[in-house]
N, C-alpha and C positions, 0 to 999 in steps of 0.2 A: 504494500500500500504506500502511496505517496502522500505527502502533506502539501497542500496547495498554499502558495504564498504570493500569488499575483492574480490579476483578473483571469478568469477561466474561460476557455473556449470548449466547444464540444470535443474537439480532438485532443485537448490537453488534460482531460479529466477521465478517470476510469471508475468502474464499479468498485466500491470499497474505499475509495479515496475519502479522506476526512477533510472537512472544511476547518479553517482556523476558528478557534472559539471566540466568543464575545462575552465579556463580563459586564453586567449592569448592576449598579447599586440603586436601591429604591429608597425614596424619602417621602414623607408626607407631602412635601412641597411639589414633588414631581407628580404624585397622585392627584393632588388638587389642580395642578396645571393641565391635566388631561381634559378637564371640563371645557365646554364651549360657552364662555360667558355671554355670547350674543343670544343664546337660547334661554338664558335665565332671567326671569322677570322679577321674582321676589326672592331670589336666592335658590340654591339647589335643594331638592328634597333631601331630608336626612336619609343617609344610607351607609352601607359598610365601607364605602370608599372615602367619604368626606366628614364623617362625624364620629370621633372616637368614643363618645358616650353611647351613641346608638350601636356602634360596632361591638362594644363590650358585651352587649346582650346577645350577639349573634354567634354563628357557628365558629368563627375563628378567634373571637375575643378581642381583636384589634382591627384597625382599618387594613384594607388590602387594595392592591391596584386592580383595575378592571382587566378582564381577559383580553379585551381589544387592545389595551396598552401593551400587554405582554406580546400579543401577536405582532404589534408594530415593532417591538424589539427584535423579534425573529426576522421580520422584513429588513430591519436595519442591518442585522448580521449578514443576510443574504446579499444586500446591496453593496457590501464591502467587497464582494468577490464576483458578483455578476452585475451587469448594468441593470438599472431599474426596468428597462424594456424587457429583460428576461422574464420578469413576472407579469408585466402588463400586456405583452404581445403573445398571449397563448399560454402563459404559465398559470399556476394556481398556488394558493397557500391556505392550508387548513390548520387551525390551532385548537387544542383542547387543554383547558386548564385542569390540572390534576390536584394541585395543592395551592394554598395561598401564597401570594408574593407580598410580603409585609414590608412596611417601612423598616429600614435597617438591614434588610436582606440583601445579599449579593448573589445574583444568579448567573451561572455560567451556561451559555448556550453552546452546544456542540452539534455537529451534523456530519452525515456521511452520505455518499452516493449509493443508492440502492439499485438503480437501473439507468440505462441509456437506450434511446430508440429514435428512429427516424420515421416520421409519418407525414404524408402529404407535403413533402418538400421541407419540413421543419425538423430540426433536431431537438429532442427533449431529454432532460436530465431529471431524474427523480431523486429526492432527498428525504432523509428522515432526520429530524432535529429534536433535541430534548434540552430542557432547562433544569438544572439542579442547583439548589441553594448551597450556602456555605456549610450546612450540616449534612449534606448528601441527600437531602429530601428532594424527590422529584416534584417540580413545580408544574411542568407542562410538556406536552409533546406536539410536534407539528409534522406535517407532510407537505412537501413543496414539489412542484414541477416547474422547471425553468427552461426557457428557450435561450441558451447562452449566446447565440450568435444573432439574436434578433436586433 
C-alpha cells in the first residue's frame, strides 16, 4: 500500500491506498458558528448543539456538533487530496454519525481506497472514511465516491 501525499489522479491511486489523515478539534464556538444567523428570528431553539443546560438532560450530557458539520469535515479532508469537482461532478458523500463529537474532542479522520472503476467515460474512486476521537471512540463513518480527474 502506498501513502498519498499530493493531489490524486485516477492513475496514481490504487485499491488499499490510504489517504492522509485530518485532525479536527471541536469547540463550543465552532459548534455555535455552524448556525445560519440569517434564518434566526428570535434566537435559535434550544437544542443539544447550542444550549449546555438543555444538553445536560439529553443523551450525551453535553453539547455536541451536528452531523452535517462533521460531514463537512470529511469533505474538507477529501478536498485536500482531490479537487472539489471530484465530489461535485458525479461523486457522492454519505456520512453516518456513530458517537458524539463534543467540545474539547479531537477527531482524526482516516480513509482508504476500496475500489476503482470506469463507467460511461468517467473514472470513479470509492473510499471508506472513519473518524475516531482522542480516546479511540468511533465518532462516525463515511463512504465517498470521487471522480478525481473531473
